[in-house]
C-alpha positions as CSV (number, residue, x, y, z in Angstrom):
1,M,-110.0,12.5,-12.3
2,K,-108.6,15.7,-13.9
3,Q,-105.5,15.5,-11.6
4,F,-104.3,12.0,-13.1
5,P,-103.1,13.7,-16.4
6,V,-101.2,16.1,-14.4
7,F,-99.7,13.4,-12.3
8,L,-98.7,11.4,-15.3
9,N,-97.2,14.5,-17.1
10,A,-95.2,14.9,-13.8
11,V,-93.8,11.5,-13.8
12,L,-92.9,11.5,-17.6
13,T,-91.1,14.9,-17.1
14,G,-89.0,13.3,-13.9
15,L,-88.2,10.1,-16.0
16,L,-86.9,12.4,-18.9
17,A,-84.8,14.3,-16.6
18,V,-83.3,11.2,-14.9
19,I,-82.6,9.7,-18.5
20,L,-80.9,12.8,-19.6
21,L,-78.6,12.8,-16.4
22,N,-77.6,9.3,-16.7
23,F,-76.8,9.6,-20.6
24,G,-75.1,12.9,-20.1
25,L,-73.1,12.6,-17.1
26,P,-70.5,9.8,-18.1
27,A,-69.2,11.8,-21.1
28,T,-68.7,14.7,-18.5
29,R,-67.3,12.6,-16.1
30,A,-64.9,11.0,-18.7
31,Q,-64.0,14.4,-19.9
32,A,-63.3,15.4,-16.1
33,A,-61.6,12.2,-15.4
34,Q,-58.9,12.8,-18.3
35,P,-55.8,14.2,-17.1
36,T,-54.5,17.4,-18.1
37,V,-51.5,16.9,-20.2
38,T,-48.7,19.3,-19.6
39,P,-46.0,19.6,-22.2
40,T,-42.7,18.3,-21.1
41,A,-39.6,20.2,-21.8
42,Q,-37.2,18.9,-24.2
43,P,-33.6,18.3,-23.0
44,A,-31.4,21.1,-24.3
45,Q,-29.4,20.1,-27.3
46,P,-25.6,20.9,-26.7
47,A,-24.5,23.6,-28.8
48,K,-22.1,22.7,-31.7
49,L,-18.6,24.0,-31.2
50,A,-17.8,26.4,-34.2
51,C,-14.3,26.9,-35.4
52,D,-12.6,29.9,-33.7
53,S,-11.0,31.7,-36.5
54,S,-9.7,34.5,-34.3
55,R,-6.6,32.4,-33.2
56,S,-5.0,30.3,-35.9
57,V,-1.6,28.7,-37.1
58,Q,-0.6,28.5,-40.6
59,V,1.7,25.8,-41.8
60,S,3.0,24.1,-45.0
61,G,3.6,20.3,-45.9
62,T,5.8,18.8,-48.4
63,A,6.0,15.2,-49.7
64,V,8.0,13.6,-52.5
65,I,7.4,10.0,-53.7
66,N,10.2,8.4,-56.1
67,V,8.8,6.0,-58.6
68,T,10.5,4.2,-61.5
69,P,9.2,5.3,-65.0
70,D,6.8,2.7,-66.7
71,R,6.2,4.6,-70.2
72,A,8.6,6.0,-72.6
73,L,7.5,8.3,-75.6
74,I,10.3,8.4,-78.5
75,Q,9.9,10.4,-81.4
76,L,12.0,9.6,-84.4
77,G,12.7,11.5,-87.6
78,V,13.1,10.2,-91.2
79,Q,14.4,12.9,-93.4
80,S,14.3,12.4,-97.0
81,N,15.7,14.4,-100.2
82,G,14.8,14.0,-103.9
83,M,14.8,15.7,-107.1
84,T,10.9,15.8,-107.4
85,P,7.9,15.4,-105.0
86,E,7.0,11.9,-106.2
87,A,10.8,10.8,-105.9
88,V,11.4,12.1,-102.3
89,E,7.9,10.6,-101.1
90,A,8.8,7.3,-102.4
91,A,12.2,7.3,-100.8
92,N,10.7,8.6,-97.4
93,S,8.0,5.9,-97.5
94,A,10.4,3.1,-98.0
95,S,12.8,4.2,-95.2
96,L,9.9,4.8,-93.0
97,Q,8.4,1.2,-93.5
98,K,12.0,-0.2,-92.8
99,V,12.1,1.8,-89.5
100,I,8.4,0.7,-88.4
101,K,9.3,-3.0,-89.4
102,A,12.5,-2.8,-87.1
103,V,10.3,-1.4,-84.2
104,R,7.6,-3.7,-84.4
105,A,10.2,-6.7,-84.6
106,L,10.9,-5.7,-81.1
107,G,7.2,-6.2,-79.8
108,V,5.8,-2.9,-80.2
109,D,2.1,-2.8,-80.9
110,P,1.2,-1.2,-84.3
111,K,-1.3,1.0,-82.4
112,D,1.5,2.6,-80.6
113,I,3.2,3.8,-83.6
114,A,2.0,7.0,-85.1
115,T,2.8,9.7,-87.4
116,D,3.6,12.9,-85.3
117,W,4.7,15.3,-88.0
118,Y,4.8,15.4,-91.8
119,I,6.3,18.3,-93.9
120,I,7.5,18.5,-97.4
121,E,9.2,21.4,-98.5
122,P,11.1,22.7,-101.6
123,V,14.8,23.1,-101.4
124,Y,16.0,26.3,-103.2
125,E,19.5,26.8,-104.7
126,D,20.3,29.4,-102.3
127,Y,18.7,31.6,-99.8
128,D,17.5,34.5,-102.3
129,S,16.9,32.1,-105.2
130,L,13.6,31.2,-106.5
131,Y,15.1,28.0,-108.4
132,I,13.9,24.8,-106.7
133,K,16.6,22.0,-107.0
134,G,14.8,19.6,-105.3
135,Y,12.5,18.5,-102.3
136,R,12.8,17.4,-98.5
137,I,10.4,15.5,-96.4
138,H,10.5,15.8,-92.6
139,N,8.7,12.7,-91.3
140,V,8.5,12.3,-87.4
141,I,6.9,9.2,-85.8
142,A,6.0,8.7,-82.2
143,I,6.5,5.4,-80.4
144,T,4.9,4.5,-77.1
145,L,6.9,2.2,-75.2
146,R,5.1,0.0,-72.5
147,D,8.2,-1.8,-71.8
148,V,10.8,1.1,-71.1
149,S,13.7,-1.6,-70.7
150,K,13.5,-1.7,-74.5
151,A,13.9,2.0,-75.1
152,S,17.7,2.0,-75.9
153,Q,17.0,-1.0,-78.2
154,V,14.3,0.6,-80.2
155,I,16.3,3.7,-80.8
156,A,19.3,1.9,-82.0
157,S,17.2,-0.4,-84.3
158,A,15.2,2.4,-85.7
159,L,18.5,4.5,-86.4
160,K,20.1,1.2,-88.1
161,A,16.9,0.8,-90.1
162,G,16.9,4.3,-91.8
163,A,15.8,6.9,-89.0
164,N,18.3,9.7,-89.0
165,Q,17.0,12.0,-86.2
166,V,16.0,11.4,-82.5
167,V,13.8,14.3,-82.1
168,N,12.8,13.5,-78.4
169,V,12.6,11.0,-75.7
170,D,10.0,11.6,-72.7
171,L,10.1,9.2,-69.6
172,Y,6.8,9.2,-67.7
173,T,4.6,7.1,-65.3
174,S,1.1,5.8,-66.4
175,E,0.1,5.8,-62.7
176,L,0.7,9.6,-62.2
177,R,-2.8,10.3,-60.6
178,K,-2.3,7.7,-58.0
179,Y,1.3,8.9,-56.9
180,R,0.0,12.6,-56.9
181,D,-2.9,11.6,-54.5
182,Q,-0.4,9.6,-52.1
183,A,1.8,12.7,-52.2
184,R,-1.2,15.1,-51.3
185,E,-2.1,12.9,-48.6
186,L,1.4,12.7,-47.2
187,A,1.8,16.4,-47.6
188,M,-1.4,17.1,-45.8
189,K,-0.4,14.8,-43.0
190,A,2.9,16.4,-42.5
191,A,1.2,20.1,-42.3
192,K,-1.2,18.7,-39.7
193,E,1.7,17.0,-37.7
194,K,3.4,20.3,-38.0
195,A,0.5,22.5,-36.9
196,Q,0.0,20.2,-33.6
197,A,3.6,20.6,-32.9
198,L,3.7,24.4,-33.0
199,A,0.7,24.7,-30.9
200,N,1.9,22.4,-28.2
201,A,5.0,24.5,-28.1
202,A,2.7,27.5,-27.5
203,G,0.7,25.8,-25.0
204,A,-2.5,25.4,-27.1
205,E,-3.9,22.6,-29.4
206,A,-4.5,22.6,-32.9
207,G,-8.3,22.5,-33.9
208,C,-10.3,22.3,-37.0
209,V,-9.0,23.3,-40.5
210,L,-9.7,27.0,-41.7
211,N,-8.4,26.7,-45.3
212,I,-6.2,24.6,-47.5
213,N,-4.0,25.6,-50.7
214,E,-2.1,23.3,-52.9
215,N,1.1,24.7,-54.4
216,S,1.8,22.3,-57.6
217,W,3.5,22.5,-60.8
218,S,4.2,20.6,-63.8
219,S,7.6,20.0,-65.1
220,Y,9.7,17.1,-66.5
221,N,13.7,17.2,-66.5
222,G,15.7,14.5,-68.2
223,W,18.6,13.8,-70.3
224,W,18.7,11.6,-73.0
225,W,21.7,10.3,-75.0
226,S,22.8,13.4,-76.8
227,G,22.8,15.4,-73.6
228,R,20.1,17.8,-74.7
229,N,17.8,18.8,-71.7
230,Q,14.2,18.1,-72.5
231,N,11.2,20.0,-70.7
232,T,7.8,18.7,-71.0
233,M,5.2,20.6,-69.2
234,T,2.7,17.8,-68.9
235,Q,3.4,16.1,-65.6
236,N,4.4,17.0,-62.0
237,V,7.6,15.2,-62.1
238,V,11.3,15.7,-61.9
239,Q,13.9,13.2,-63.3
240,N,16.4,12.1,-60.7
241,T,19.6,9.9,-61.2
242,A,18.9,6.2,-60.7
243,P,20.2,4.5,-57.5
244,S,22.7,2.0,-58.1
245,G,21.2,-1.4,-59.2
246,S,17.8,-0.2,-59.8
247,P,15.5,-1.3,-62.5
248,G,16.4,0.7,-65.5
249,S,19.4,2.4,-64.3
250,G,21.5,1.8,-67.4
251,A,24.4,-0.1,-68.0
252,G,27.1,-0.6,-70.5
253,D,26.7,1.4,-73.5
254,E,23.0,1.9,-73.2
255,P,22.1,5.6,-74.3
256,L,19.4,5.9,-71.9
257,S,19.1,5.8,-68.1
258,L,15.8,5.8,-66.8
259,G,16.3,6.9,-63.4
260,Q,13.5,7.6,-61.0
261,I,10.5,10.1,-61.2
262,S,9.9,12.3,-58.2
263,V,6.1,13.2,-57.8
264,R,6.0,16.2,-55.6
265,A,3.1,17.6,-53.7
266,E,3.1,20.9,-51.4
267,V,0.3,22.2,-49.3
268,S,-0.3,25.1,-47.1
269,A,-3.0,25.0,-44.6
270,T,-4.5,27.2,-41.6
271,F,-5.6,25.5,-38.5
272,S,-7.6,27.1,-35.6
273,L,-6.3,27.2,-32.2
274,K,-7.9,26.0,-29.1
């Protein structure tokens, strides 16, 4: 009878071993069944071709766009003399009002008429004298014309109304930025075509752009009715003679000939050779 507990213990031990084997083996088998993942090599990316600066060609390109001016800035002077500051001021103010009225009658907006310069000074008996015999006012008004076809008419009407000086007349375009951008684009296109032509002649091919430089300047050369040459360093333009029959070419006895404005762009560029 003492052997029964020993037999029972052996049976229980065997059952425990079977249970452990049954529950432990699936995990082990599952782990063994999992395939080994081998990292796959990524396809090599093509190397980016860099600019070869060891071989290059340097060229320049120039472009000119001709446009008709659409704006005019007219500076007119009204100079007055008087025995006293009050008298000269009253005389100058009366003359100036007549000039402004005449200009506005031609359709010029009041916001486009402004005082550009105003000076009152004593007039002496002679150069070395301290005796003041009167006073003088220099009054300059600036008129911006958005219709340049009226430039000659405005000047004539202002002089008839009391203005006694034409200080300056500037003709320009209000779309200078647009024309400059167009000229730059054309200049760069010319430089690129020249680089390709030179490279082909040498048995090579023009590649990427290594550097670009722009050579520009601001100048305006024009002639107004008195024949005095004006230079306004504000725009990259040159005044040319108007072609026959073009708008604003001037006809008859008109003192102003609008002509054309030449907007110029010049670039130099270096291209690699391949």
